[in-house]
Each structure stands twice: as C-alpha cells, then as structure tokens.
N, C-alpha and C positions, 0 to 999 in steps of 0.2 A: 504494500500500500504506500509505504514511504517512497519507494522507487517511482511509482506512478505519479505521485504528487510532484516529485522533483522533475520528472520528465515533462509533465504538463507545464510546470513553472518555467522550465528552460524553453519549452516550445513557445509559450506566450512571450517570454523575454526576447526570443529570436525574432518573432513576428514584429514585436515592438521596435527592435533595433532596425529591422529591415524597412519598416514603414518610416521610422525616423530618418533613415538614410535617404530614402526616396523623397521625403518631405524636405530635407535639407538641400537636396539637389535642385529643388524647385524654388529655393529662396535665395535672395541676394542680400547680404548683410551690409547695411549702411549705418555708420556711427554718427552720433550727434553729441556735442558737449555744450551744456548750458548751465547757468546758475539757477538751480531749482530750490536751493536753500540759501540762507544768508540775506544780506541787505539788497541784493539784486534780484531776489527770487520773484518779485512781482512781474518784472519784465521777462525773466527767463521762462516763467510759466506761460505767458502769452505766446512766446516763441515755441515752447514745447507743444502747446495745444495746436498751433498752426502747422507744425511739422506733422503731427498726428492726423490732422484734418486732411492735409495734402496726401499723405500716404494712404489713408483710407480710400480717397477718391481714385488714386492711381491704381491701387490693387483691385478695387471694385470694377475698374474699367479694363481689367485684363493684365494689370501689372506691367512688367518690362518684358516684352516678347514672350509672354506666357508665364514668366516667373514672378513670384510675389516678393515685394521688398520687405525685409525684416529690419525694422528700425530699432537700433540699440542706443538708448539715450543715457548718458552719464552726467551726473551732477558735479559741477566744479566748485560749488559753494561760493563762487566769486573770488576764489583764491588760486594763485598761480601754482602752489605746490599740489593742491588737490587736482587742479586741471591737468598737470603733468602726469599724475598717477592715472587719471581718467583716460587720457588719450593713449597712454601706454597699454592699458587694459584693452581698449578697443582694437589696437593694432596687433598686439602680441597674443592676447588670449581669445578675443572674439574674432579676430582675423577679418575685420571689415576691409573693403576695398576702396572706400571713399568716406570722407568725414565732412559733416556740415556743422553749422552753429558758430560759436565764437562770439560771445557777447561783449564783454569788456575788453578794451585794448590791451590792458596789462596781462590778463589771463590768456588772451588770444596770442599775444607775443610769445608767451612761455610755451604754448602748445604747438604753434605752427613749426617751431624749430624741430620738434620731435617728429612731426609729420614729414618734414623735409628730409630729415636724417634717415627715416625708414621708407622713403620713396612712396608715400601714400598721399594721394591728392586730398587737399583740404579746401573746401569752398567756404570762406568766411562770409557771413551775411550781416554782421553788425559792428564788430570791432573796427574802429575808424582811424586809428593812428596811421599817419602816412607811411611810416617805416614798414608796415606789414607787407606792402607790395613793392618795397624799394630795395630788397636784398638780392634780387636776381634769382630767387628760388623758384624752380620750375614746377614744383608741386603745390604751390600756394596761389589761390585765386581769390578775388574779392568781388562780391556782388554790389555792395553798398558804396556810397560816396565816401572818399577820405575826408577827414576833418578839415583839411586846408581849403577844401572847395565848398564848404558849407555856405560861406558868405558871398560867393561869386554872384549869385542871382540878385542878392540885395545890393551889391555894389553896382550892378548894371541899372538897377531901379533908381538909385541915387543919381547916377550919371544922366539918365534919360528923363527922369520925372522930378526928382527932389533935389535938383542942383542948387537950390537956394539954401540948403542946409550947410552951415559953416562950423558949428560947434557941437561937441558930443560929450555926454556924461555916461559912464558905464558902471553898473553895479553887478557884481558876480559872486556866486557862491564860492566859499573858501574851500576848494578841493582841487585836486590835480586837473580834473576835467574843466572846472570853472576858470582856473587860471590860464589853462591852455587856450580855451575858447576866447577868453578876453584878449590874450596876446594876438590871436589870429584876427579878431575883430579890429583891434587897434591898428594892426598892420594894414588892413584894407582901408581903414579910416584915414591913415596917414597918406596912403596912395591917392586918396580922393582929395587930399589937402584939408581935411577937417582938423580942427583944433580940439584936443582933449582937455576939457576944463575940469574934469573930476574922474578919478578911477578909485573905486572902493570895493572891498570884499565884505562878505557877511557870512556868519556861520549857518550851516544847514539848520532848518526848522526854527529859524528866527520868527518871532511873531510881531515884533515892533520895529518897523523900518523907518519910523518917523524921523529920527535924528539924521539918518542918511539922506532921506528924501528932502528934508529941510535944507541940507547942504546943497543938494542938487538944484533945488528951486532957486536958491540964492544966486546961482551962477547962470540961470536962464539959458540952458542949452537948447539948441534947435532939435536935437535928437537925444533920446534916452534909450540906452540899450541895457536890458536886464537878462542875465544868464542865471536861470533858476529852475528848479524842479518842484513838483508837487504843490503843497500849500504855500510855499515861499512866493511863487508867482502870483497866486490869488491875493495874498496879503499885500504884496508890492503894489498891485493895481488898485486895490480898495483904499489903501492909505494914500496913494497918489491922488485919487479922486477927492478924498477927505481934505487933503492939503491944497487942492486945486493946482497941482503941478501940471502945466499945460505946454509941453513942447510941441513942435510941429509933427513929431512922429515918435511913438513908442514902438520899440521892437523887442520881442523876447526871443530867446533861444533856449534850447533843451526842451524836453518833453513837457515841461510845466505850462507852456503857453498854447500848445496845439492839441491838447486832449480835451474831450468833452467836460471833464471835471473842472477845468479852469473856468469855463463859462458858467458852470453851475455854482461854483464857489465864489467867483469874483462878481457875479451878477452883471449889472449894467456897466460896471467899471471895466469889463472886458471889451466893451464895444469900441471898434475901430483899431484895436491893438493889432499890430503886425507880428508875425512870427516866421522864423525860418523853419521849414518843414521838409522832412525827407519824403513824406507820403501822407495823403489823407484819402478817405474812401472815394471822394469825388475826383481823384486824380484821373487824367484822361488816358487811362490804360485799360485795355479790354479785361473785363472780369474783376476790376478793383472793387466796385461797389458790391458785386455778387459775393466776392470773398468775404467782405465785411459782414454782409447780411447772413451768410451761412455760419460764420463764426458766432455771431450773436445768437442765432437760432439754436445752435448746438450747445453753446456753453453758458448762455445767459449773461454774458458780460461783453463790454466793448473791446475791440481790438485797436491796434495802433500801427505805426510804421514798423515797429519791431516785429509784430506778427506778420505783416505783409512781406518783410524781408525773409523771414523763415519760410513762409508758404511758397514764395517765389523760388527760394533756394532749393527746396525739395523738388519742385518741378524741373529746375535746371539740372539737378543731379539725375532725376529720372530720364530726362531727355538724353543726357550723356550716356547713361547706361543702355538706352535703346540703340544708340549709334555706335557704341564701342565695338571694335572688331574682336576683342577678347575680354571676357569678364575678369580682368585683372586690374590691379592698381595702375599699372602703366597704361593699359588700354583705356581706362576711364580718364586718366590724366590727359591722354592724347585727344579724347573725344571732347572733354571740357574745353580744351584750347581752341576747338573749332566751333564752339557754341555761338549761335546767332538766332535768338528767339525773343518773343515778346512775353512778358509776364505781368502779373498784377502790380508789380513794383516798377515796371517800365521795361524797355528793351535791355537785353543782356548780350553783350559781346565783349570778350576779354581782349584788351589792346594794350600796347605799350606806349608810354609818353612820359616826357621828362625823365624822372628816375624810376618810374613805376613800370612793372610788367604784369600782365594778366590781371589788369584792373578794368572793371566795368566803368564806363564813363556816363554818368547821368547828371542832369541838372538838379539842384535842390529847388524847392518851391517857396515862393513868398506868398504867405497866406494872411488873410485879415478877417477879423470877426466883424461881420456886417449883419445887422438884424438878428443877432444871437446865433448866426450860422458861420462856420469857417469856410471862407471862399478863397480859391486860388486867384491871385490878382497879378502874378508875375512868375515866369517870363510871359511877355505879351502874347507870343504866338500860341501858347497853350492855355492862357487864362480865360475862363468862361465868364468872368465878372470883372467889372471896372473897379479899380481901387478908389479909395476915398483919401485924398491928400490935399492940403494938410488936415490932420485930425482936428475936428472942431474943439474949441476950448470947452471945458466942463460947463461953464456958465452959459454957453451958447447952445447947449444940446436941448 
C-alpha cells in the first residue's frame, strides 16, 4: 500500500513538473523594479498598477506571439542598496530578459549599472537625471524626458508670448530634486535675460509660507516659480491669494501642481496657475484618455504621468518582444533600439543627441488651470486651448 501511495505521488509530481515545464515554455519573464514601500510608495504603486493593467491587456489579446508575459515586480523601497539587490535577483535568479521601471534617479542610477554589466536591457520610464543616458551604455534606454529638458517648453512660451517678463522669484522644496530643478530653472531664466530677485528653499510639509511669500511680494517679481509636491503646492497658492501676491505669471513644477488634488485642495487659488507637465489625460496621444479612464474604473483612484509612463513602457517592451529575432536579452536589446511607435505617453523612438544615447525625445507640456480644469496651452501646435496671460490680479477676478 505504501509503495502504491509513493508511486501515485511520484506520478502526480511528474505530471506537475511536466505541465510546469510546458507552462514555463509559454511564458516570457519581464522584470520591473519600483518603490512599493517607503516614502515613494504612492507613486510606485501607481506605476505598479499601470504595469499590471498593461500586461493584463497584452496577455488577454494573445500575449507576445502566443506566449504570455510573466511580470516579476520587485520593491526597491526607494533605496539604492535595496534596488541593487532587487535587480540582481531579477537577473540572476529569475532570469528575466528585459527590465522596466526605474522611478527615482538615485535608485535608477544604482541599478542600471548592474543591468549594463550583465548585458540585460533596461527601459527606464521615470528616472530623469541626465546622466542615465549619457554613459554610452548600450543596454540602457529611457522613455521619459530628462530633467534638463523639463523647462524647454516654458522657455519657448516666455520667448513667444510672455516676453514682457523681466524679473523672477523662485521658491523650492529643500531636497536634492528641488535644488536641482531650481538650478535648471534659473539657468533657463538667465538665458532669457531674467533677473533673479529672490531664491529661497523651504522644508517639505511646511504649512506656513507667509514669511517667504511676504518677501517675494516685497520684490514685485513678474514671475513666481514654485517647485513643490503635495500639500506644499496647495498651501503656497492659498497663502499667495491671502496675501494678494499678484505676479504676471505663477508657474509650478513637480507633481504638486498638475494633479487633481491640487485643484481640490487649493480651490479657486489654483485658477490660472501654470505648471510644467510630462503628461495629462487630455494629452493629444491616441489612447491617453482611455488609459486614464480604464485605470480609474479598475482601481478607483486617479492616475498621473507616472502611471502613463509605466503603461507606455510595458507596451514598448511588448512591442520589442514581438519583433525580436531571438527571445534573449541581446535580441530584445536589438529590437528596442529599432522601436518606432506611438503610445499613450507620446511617440517613442530611441535616438542619440548631445551626450545622450537611446533616449526618447519628447516635449514637456505647459498646462494651466482654467475653469477648474487642467488644459494644455503650450506648445502651440498641440495645445487645444488658448492660454490666459497675464494672470488676472486677485482683486480683478
């Protein structure tokens, strides 16, 4: 009796192994690294959900030439050391043939070096530090805009529309990101011949900006630039309204000014505020609004440009997998290099320019809150709505 039991157990195990091997042969392992815990988890989770949404759609439509994509997502916790361990696991243990994700620039920088060393292609979709695509690394690609190009669209707006702006005040969050963004903005301002009358940093999660805003108001700048996330952005604008700080133009940068929560929390103080945006649901790209609506319907929360980047990246990876001559890391790398397609985040084609290689070149968007809705107002050739400039003074609204 015991022998029969053992025999049956072995037979079942053998069948399981056989089926498992057949199933594995019909799957393609794709790795993703994202911050799913830690201070960046909110945005990492939006990207995580977007990757999963895209994979579900791709697999439901037949997958990649009949094979299903198996997505293996690893948490970086927003830390470089954890990120290095995560990508080493994906490459050496899970044996993925391509990697996506890459949220913060610091963690992305630590992980792409490992991908390059192991000759596994990595499509970065959010990390924005310029150096990511400036190393001549043939296995590293980037879908999103590098940080040095964020303000290019705004610069052209000032040149063509707001040429009467002469002075600038800048307030920015006291972080590596805030300081870097401020330096880039100041560089563009100096190229435009603007005079910097005030530059001041503030701590994250500040609630009282009045002392800083009073200093700004005393200098009467034509332009006020604010680099802030979350509630900081809402408090800045509500207190600017309270103090009747009225420049010709308010512009925000970072996610704080272009997400629906900003308008909800800032109320009518958000009206006419401009922001640099990487993407919004009404962006003039096929499927952009549909992606947003599907995300909301499935998860019950709003998405943003982070999610659009992840969703687009997954479709770019799937496209490369369909075109590759061999399902190997080298084959996928070669297919990615030949990418030329449209996504919800915009056109994707990896090119070389200046010091960058395998970098997708996309304009940023200049958006403005008009009648409580976020509208694209620049570049002119793709803007569906007319900008309002100069911003009406508070007392004239």
